[in-house]
C-alpha positions in Angstrom: -47.9 -15.2 69.1 -50.6 -12.6 69.6 -51.8 -10.3 66.8 -50.5 -7.3 68.6 -46.9 -8.6 68.8 -47.2 -9.8 65.2 -48.2 -6.3 64.0 -45.6 -4.7 66.3 -42.8 -6.8 64.7 -43.8 -6.0 61.2 -44.3 -2.3 61.9 -40.9 -2.1 63.7 -39.1 -3.8 60.9 -40.8 -1.6 58.3 -39.9 1.5 60.4 -36.2 0.5 60.5 -36.1 0.1 56.7 -38.0 3.4 56.2 -35.5 5.3 58.5 -32.5 3.8 56.8 -33.8 4.5 53.3 -34.7 8.1 54.3 -31.3 8.7 55.7 -29.8 7.3 52.5 -32.0 9.6 50.4 -31.0 12.7 52.4 -27.3 11.7 52.2 -27.1 11.5 56.0 -25.9 7.8 55.7 -23.6 6.4 53.0 -24.5 3.2 51.2 -21.5 1.3 52.5 -22.5 2.2 56.0 -26.1 1.3 55.5 -25.7 -2.3 54.3 -25.8 -3.9 57.7 -28.7 -1.8 58.8 -30.6 -2.8 55.6 -29.7 -6.5 56.3 -31.0 -6.2 59.9 -34.2 -4.5 58.7 -34.9 -7.1 56.0 -34.2 -10.0 58.4 -36.5 -8.4 61.0 -39.2 -7.9 58.3 -39.0 -11.5 57.1 -39.2 -12.8 60.7 -42.0 -10.4 61.4 -44.0 -11.6 58.4 -43.1 -15.3 58.7 -42.5 -15.9 62.5 -42.1 -19.7 61.8 -38.9 -18.9 59.9 -37.2 -18.1 63.2 -38.2 -21.5 64.7 -37.0 -23.2 61.5 -33.7 -21.4 61.4 -33.1 -22.1 65.2 -33.9 -25.8 64.6 -31.5 -26.0 61.6 -28.7 -24.4 63.7 -29.4 -26.5 66.7 -30.4 -23.6 68.9 -33.0 -24.6 71.6 -34.6 -21.2 72.2 -35.3 -19.2 69.0 -35.0 -15.9 70.8 -31.3 -16.8 71.4 -30.9 -16.8 67.6 -32.3 -13.3 67.5 -29.9 -12.1 70.1 -27.0 -13.8 68.4 -27.8 -12.3 65.0 -28.3 -8.9 66.5 -25.0 -9.0 68.3 -23.3 -10.3 65.1 -24.7 -7.4 63.1 -23.8 -4.8 65.7 -20.2 -6.3 65.8 -20.0 -6.0 62.0 -21.2 -2.3 62.2 -18.7 -1.5 64.9 -15.9 -3.2 62.9 -16.8 -1.3 59.7 -16.9 1.9 61.7 -13.5 1.2 63.2 -12.0 0.5 59.8 -13.5 3.7 58.4 -12.2 5.7 61.4 -8.7 4.3 60.9 -8.8 5.3 57.2 -10.0 8.8 58.0 -7.4 9.2 60.7 -4.7 8.3 58.2 -6.0 10.8 55.7 -6.2 13.5 58.3 -2.6 12.9 59.4 -1.5 13.0 55.7 -3.4 16.3 55.1 -1.9 17.9 58.3 1.6 17.0 57.2 1.0 18.4 53.7 -0.4 21.7 55.2 2.6 22.0 57.5 5.0 21.5 54.5 3.1 24.1 52.5 3.2 26.6 55.4 6.9 26.1 55.7 7.3 26.6 52.0 5.2 29.9 52.1 7.3 31.2 55.1 10.5 30.5 53.1 9.1 32.3 50.1 7.9 35.3 52.2 11.1 35.7 54.2 13.5 38.2 52.5 16.8 36.6 51.5 19.7 37.3 53.9 22.6 39.1 52.3 
């Protein structure tokens, strides 16, 4: 591993963590949505600082090429992010439907109150 790729790995991982933390600080990302990005950033930082960890983990898991482990973990993290986003979207869609129904009922009630009674 060359020094340039070693430094690039560490800087990239640190940059990921800085961006996630800054988005959390500015309330542009909620904590529950940031957990998988923080996990990915920490894993990338650990592998960037200790590259032999990747070889060791690949050996323990029986993976011949350590780069395949990186792709597998990356895909797994992206899958978890997509699953979490889908669950959140489903929850928000349900809340939106409930709110729309409540507004419709309130508008109907207001129309009934504003309409003069028929004699």
